[in-house]
C-alpha positions in Angstrom: 60.1 31.5 36.1 56.4 31.0 36.6 54.4 34.2 36.4 53.4 36.1 39.6 49.6 36.3 39.7 48.2 39.7 40.8 44.6 39.4 41.9 43.0 42.9 42.0 45.4 44.1 39.4 43.3 47.2 38.5 42.8 48.2 42.1 44.4 51.0 44.0 47.3 48.9 45.2 47.3 46.1 42.6 47.9 48.5 39.7 51.0 50.0 41.4 52.1 46.4 42.2 52.0 45.4 38.5 54.1 48.4 37.6 56.6 47.6 40.4 57.0 44.0 39.4 57.5 44.9 35.7 60.1 47.4 36.8 61.9 44.7 38.7 61.8 42.4 35.6 59.4 39.8 37.0 56.8 38.0 34.8 53.3 39.2 35.7 49.9 37.7 35.1 47.1 40.2 35.9 43.6 39.0 36.7 40.9 41.4 35.7 37.1 41.3 35.0 37.4 43.8 32.1 40.7 43.3 30.2 39.6 45.6 27.4 39.7 48.5 29.9 43.2 47.7 31.3 46.3 49.7 30.4 49.0 47.4 31.8 52.6 47.7 30.6 53.8 45.7 27.7 54.6 42.1 28.5 52.0 41.7 31.2 49.8 38.6 30.7 46.2 39.7 31.1 43.7 37.1 32.1 39.9 37.5 32.4 38.3 36.2 35.6 35.8 37.1 38.3 36.3 36.2 42.0 32.5 35.9 42.4 32.6 33.1 39.7 35.2 30.5 40.8 34.9 28.5 37.6 36.2 31.5 35.7 39.6 31.4 37.4 41.2 28.3 36.0 43.2 30.1 33.4 44.4 32.7 35.9 45.5 30.0 38.4 47.2 27.7 35.9 51.0 27.2 36.6 51.6 30.2 38.8 54.5 31.2 41.0 53.7 33.5 44.0 50.2 35.1 44.1 49.0 38.5 45.4 45.6 38.1 46.9 43.0 40.8 47.8 39.3 40.2 48.6 36.7 42.9 48.1 33.6 40.8 47.7 31.1 39.1 50.0 32.1 35.8 51.6 29.8 33.6 49.5 32.5 32.5 47.0 35.5 33.0 49.2 36.1 29.4 50.3 35.7 28.1 46.8 38.2 30.6 45.4 40.8 30.1 48.1 40.4 26.3 47.7 41.2 26.7 44.0 44.1 29.0 44.6 45.6 26.6 47.2 45.1 23.7 44.8 47.1 25.6 42.2 50.1 25.4 44.6 51.5 28.9 44.4 54.9 29.1 46.1 53.4 31.6 48.5 50.6 34.1 48.9 50.8 37.8 49.8 47.5 38.9 51.1 46.3 42.5 51.4 44.3 42.5 54.6 43.8 45.1 57.4 45.3 45.8 60.9 42.2 44.4 62.7 44.5 42.4 65.0 46.5 45.5 66.0 46.0 46.6 69.6 45.1 50.3 68.9 41.7 51.8 69.4 41.5 53.1 65.8 41.7 49.5 64.5 39.6 47.7 67.2 36.1 49.0 66.5 33.7 46.2 65.7 32.4 46.3 62.1 31.4 43.9 59.3 34.7 44.5 57.4 36.8 43.3 60.2 34.8 40.1 60.3 35.3 39.6 56.5 39.1 40.1 56.8 39.3 37.6 59.7 37.4 35.0 57.8 39.5 35.4 54.7 42.6 35.0 56.8 41.2 31.9 58.4 40.6 30.4 55.0 44.0 31.2 53.8 45.7 29.8 56.9 43.8 26.6 56.3 44.9 26.3 52.7 48.4 25.2 53.5 50.3 27.8 51.4 52.8 30.0 53.2 51.1 33.4 53.4 52.4 36.9 54.1 49.9 39.3 55.7 50.0 42.9 54.7 48.0 45.2 57.0 47.9 48.8 55.8 46.3 51.4 58.0 44.6 54.5 56.6 45.5 54.9 52.9 46.5 58.3 51.6 44.3 58.1 48.5 41.2 58.1 50.7 41.6 61.8 50.6 40.7 61.8 46.9 37.3 60.4 47.7 36.8 62.4 51.0 38.1 65.9 50.3 38.8 66.4 46.6 35.1 66.9 45.8 35.1 69.8 48.2 38.4 71.4 47.3 37.5 71.4 43.6 34.7 73.8 44.3 35.9 75.8 47.3 38.4 76.4 50.0 36.6 74.8 52.9 36.6 71.1 53.9 33.7 70.1 56.1 34.6 66.9 58.0 34.3 65.4 61.5 36.9 64.8 64.1 39.5 67.4 63.2 41.9 66.1 65.9 41.7 62.4 65.0 45.2 61.3 64.1 46.3 58.6 61.6 49.5 57.8 59.7 48.3 57.6 56.0 50.3 55.3 53.8 50.9 55.8 50.1 49.6 52.8 48.0 52.9 52.9 46.1 54.6 51.9 49.4 52.2 49.1 50.0 52.9 47.8 46.4 56.6 48.0 47.0 56.4 45.9 50.1 54.1 43.5 48.3 56.6 43.1 45.5 59.5 42.4 47.9 57.3 39.8 49.7 56.4 38.1 46.4 60.0 38.0 45.1 61.8 37.0 48.3 60.8 33.9 50.2 62.3 35.2 53.4 59.0 37.2 53.9 56.9 34.0 53.7 54.7 33.8 56.8 55.4 37.3 57.9 52.7 39.6 59.3 53.4 43.3 58.5 51.4 46.3 59.7 52.1 49.1 57.2 51.7 52.9 57.9 53.1 56.1 56.7 56.0 57.6 58.5 54.2 60.3 60.6 51.0 60.9 62.5 48.8 63.6 61.1 45.3 64.8 62.2 42.5 65.2 59.7 43.0 69.0 59.9 46.8 68.6 59.3 46.2 66.4 56.3 43.8 69.0 54.8 46.4 71.7 55.4 49.0 69.6 53.7 46.8 69.3 50.6 46.3 73.1 50.7 50.1 73.6 50.6 50.4 71.1 47.8 47.9 73.0 45.6 49.1 76.5 46.6 45.7 77.4 48.1 45.0 77.6 51.8 42.2 75.3 52.9 40.0 75.9 56.0 38.9 72.9 58.0 35.3 73.2 59.3 34.6 70.5 61.8 31.3 68.7 61.6 29.6 66.8 64.5 29.0 63.1 63.8 25.3 63.8 63.3 26.1 66.5 60.8 28.4 64.1 58.9 25.6 61.5 58.9 23.2 64.0 57.4 25.7 65.3 54.8 26.6 61.8 53.6 23.0 60.4 53.6 22.0 59.0 50.3 25.6 59.0 48.9 27.5 56.9 51.4 26.6 53.5 52.7 25.4 54.0 56.3 27.6 51.1 57.6 30.7 52.8 56.1 29.8 56.1 57.8 29.3 54.4 61.2 32.5 52.4 60.8 34.6 55.5 60.1 32.9 57.6 62.9 33.5 54.8 65.4 37.2 54.5 64.4 37.9 58.3 64.4 36.1 58.8 67.7 38.1 56.0 69.3 41.3 57.6 68.0 40.8 60.9 69.8 43.3 61.3 72.5 45.5 58.6 71.3 48.7 58.9 69.2 48.4 57.4 65.8 49.9 53.9 65.3 53.1 54.3 63.3 55.4 51.6 62.1 58.8 51.6 60.3 58.0 48.4 58.4 58.1 50.0 54.9 61.6 51.1 55.5 62.7 47.8 57.1 61.3 45.7 54.2 62.2 48.0 51.2 65.3 49.8 52.5 63.6 53.1 51.6 61.7 55.5 53.9 57.9 55.5 53.5 56.6 58.4 51.5 55.1 61.3 53.5 51.5 62.4 53.1 52.9 65.8 52.0 54.7 64.1 49.2 51.6 62.1 48.2 49.6 65.4 48.2 52.1 67.0 45.9 52.0 64.1 43.5 48.2 64.2 43.4 47.7 67.9 43.6 45.9 68.1 40.2 43.0 66.0 41.6 42.3 68.6 44.3 42.4 71.7 42.1 39.4 73.4 40.6 40.5 72.6 37.1 40.4 68.8 37.9 
């Protein structure tokens, strides 16, 4: 069997995907810029390459089976990379994108990232390789970047839009769906919107983290302008505006929730509470 190529193998989803494919006994080729820093399981073929330098990808793309594709760069090299990937003739591609086509206010706010995802999908569709689209919504581990810095030093989380509801998904569930799509050609050409199993507001998510760490947390709501001031100099302004627009549009609407994880994997999606328990150490003062 030709190896399954995992692009983005050290990323939040890609790293879990490598583990899941190894667990299932599949041969894996992991593409990384810095192989010396990787800690992949034994038997994984580690190949050096950089998506911003298409000429560096020949070894990674040589004689591959299915390929997992994620794009986190600018668009300058995208067409050249996707042309090379298509020419390598993978049996299918599983692409980690976003739910920018999903008719829900949270996903429909205009921003630069939506345009990048749409262009990558257009290029993949023109490559002639059967492609499965994975479209995760809000990802549970965002909480590590958003709230852990605050919970490590205190019991108050200052954040906007307390009542904005999403359905956070565990990256392990995204990886499990990706593994099934890579190993089973019945998923070729499918388009899957992936969410966690339940809708939770920001405030409810923070309280779930408090329960996981055994320390009640208080949610202190910020106005959008306060959030802009508090993130100034540390967050890219375009990211701040993208999130504020999405959260503001979500107010008054139920979160978009799908059962796709269970339908594809045969197992229910992990709850945010379970994710918080598994990651509790990162939110504690001792972290």
